[in-house]
C-alpha positions in Angstrom: -10.2 1.9 -3.0 -7.8 0.6 -0.4 -4.8 -1.2 -1.8 -4.5 -3.5 1.2 -6.9 -6.3 2.1 -8.7 -6.4 5.4 -6.5 -9.1 7.0 -3.4 -7.0 6.0 -4.9 -3.9 7.6 -5.4 -6.0 10.8 -1.7 -7.0 10.8 -0.6 -3.4 10.4 -2.9 -2.3 13.1 -1.7 -5.0 15.5 1.9 -4.1 14.6 1.2 -0.4 15.5 -1.0 -1.2 18.6 1.7 -2.1 21.1 -0.4 -2.5 24.2 -2.6 0.6 23.6 -5.8 -1.2 24.5 -7.2 -1.5 21.0 -6.0 1.8 19.6 -3.0 3.0 17.6 -1.2 6.2 18.0 -0.7 8.7 15.2 3.0 8.4 15.8 3.0 4.7 15.2 1.0 5.2 12.0 3.4 7.8 10.8 6.4 5.4 11.4 4.6 2.7 9.3 3.8 5.1 6.5 7.4 6.3 6.5 8.7 2.7 6.2 6.4 2.3 3.2 7.9 5.4 1.6 5.2 7.9 2.6 6.7 10.7 4.7 4.4 12.9 6.6 4.9 14.8 9.8 3.1 13.6 12.9 1.3 17.0 13.3 0.1 16.8 9.7 -1.2 13.3 10.3 -3.0 14.4 13.5 -4.7 17.2 11.5 -5.8 14.7 8.9 -7.2 12.1 11.3 -8.4 14.7 13.8 -7.1 12.6 16.7 -4.0 11.4 18.5 -5.2 7.8 18.5 -7.4 5.6 16.3 -9.3 2.4 17.1 -9.4 -0.3 14.4 -12.5 1.0 12.7 -11.0 4.5 12.6 -7.7 3.1 11.3 -9.5 1.2 8.4 -11.5 4.3 7.5 -8.2 6.3 7.5 -6.6 3.8 5.2 -9.6 3.9 2.9 -9.7 7.7 2.8 -6.0 8.2 2.4 -6.2 7.8 -1.4 -8.7 10.7 -1.5 -6.2 13.1 0.3 -4.3 15.3 -2.1 -1.2 15.0 0.1 -0.8 11.4 -1.0 -1.6 11.8 -4.7 1.0 11.7 -7.4 1.2 14.9 -9.4 0.3 13.1 -12.7 -2.7 11.2 -11.4 -5.2 10.4 -14.2 -8.5 12.2 -14.2 -10.3 8.8 -13.7 -10.4 8.1 -9.9 -9.9 4.4 -10.4 -6.8 5.0 -12.5 -5.6 7.6 -10.0 -5.9 5.1 -7.1 -4.2 2.4 -9.1 -1.4 4.8 -10.1 -0.9 5.7 -6.5 -0.7 2.0 -5.5 1.7 1.4 -8.5 3.9 4.3 -7.3 4.2 2.8 -3.8 5.6 -0.4 -5.3 7.7 1.2 -8.0 10.4 2.2 -5.6 13.1 3.1 -8.1 10.6 5.1 -10.2 11.6 3.4 -13.4 8.0 2.8 -14.4 8.1 -0.9 -13.6 7.4 -3.2 -10.6 9.8 -6.1 -9.9 9.2 -9.0 -7.6 12.0 -7.6 -5.4 10.2 -4.2 -5.1 7.0 -6.0 -4.0 8.9 -8.0 -1.4 10.7 -4.9 -0.1 7.5 -2.8 0.3 5.6 -5.7 2.0 8.6 -6.3 4.3 8.6 -2.6 5.3 4.9 -2.9 6.1 5.5 -6.1 8.1 3.5 -8.2 5.7 6.3 -10.3 4.2 6.0 -13.9 5.5 8.9 -15.4 3.6 6.8 -17.0 0.8 9.8 -17.4 -1.6 8.8 -17.3 -5.2 5.2 -16.1 -4.7 5.8 -12.6 -6.1 7.9 -13.9 -9.0 4.9 -16.2 -10.0 2.5 -13.3 -9.6 4.7 -11.1 -11.8 5.0 -13.9 -14.4 1.2 -14.5 -14.4 0.5 -10.9 -15.4 3.7 -10.0 -17.3 2.2 -9.8 -20.8 5.5 -9.0 -22.6 7.6 -11.4 -20.5 10.2 -8.9 -19.4 10.1 -10.0 -15.7 8.3 -7.0 -14.4 5.0 -5.2 -14.5 4.4 -1.9 -16.2 1.4 0.2 -15.2 -1.1 -1.4 -17.7 -0.1 -4.9 -16.6 -0.4 -3.9 -12.9 -3.8 -2.4 -13.6 -4.9 -5.6 -15.4 -3.8 -7.6 -12.4 -5.5 -5.3 -9.8 -8.8 -5.2 -11.7 -9.0 -8.9 -12.2 -11.2 -10.5 -9.5 -10.2 -13.5 -7.5 -6.5 -13.3 -8.4 -4.6 -16.4 -7.4 -0.8 -16.6 -7.6 -0.4 -20.3 -8.3 
């Protein structure tokens, strides 16, 4: 399971590409991961991807496989792979590690990844839509319900 959608992966790839003729460097990927709160040394990343550069197809495959890499898993990941993937995604957004995701945290993470397009209020509406106890934030179960719901619309 990849947390990001295809068009979001394209944006990240384009942001990293910087005139490298359809490829991204491992160094650029490392910088983007770091901005998203995932710190990994360039040499470790090179060992994982087994290359110094990736084309878009390789980049997408790397993003899809990253959740299967122990290096990126949270220590208390549930035995169920789907819950483990969702917990990992939840932890990316739960920046202050309080067990909840606020609209501000969503905005901050997406901004760091270069995916924030200034859509004021979208994230607050999304949080409200799935916030079952009306506390203004999502706990893991609410986040899981949101992620497993197909065709989610914010409006």
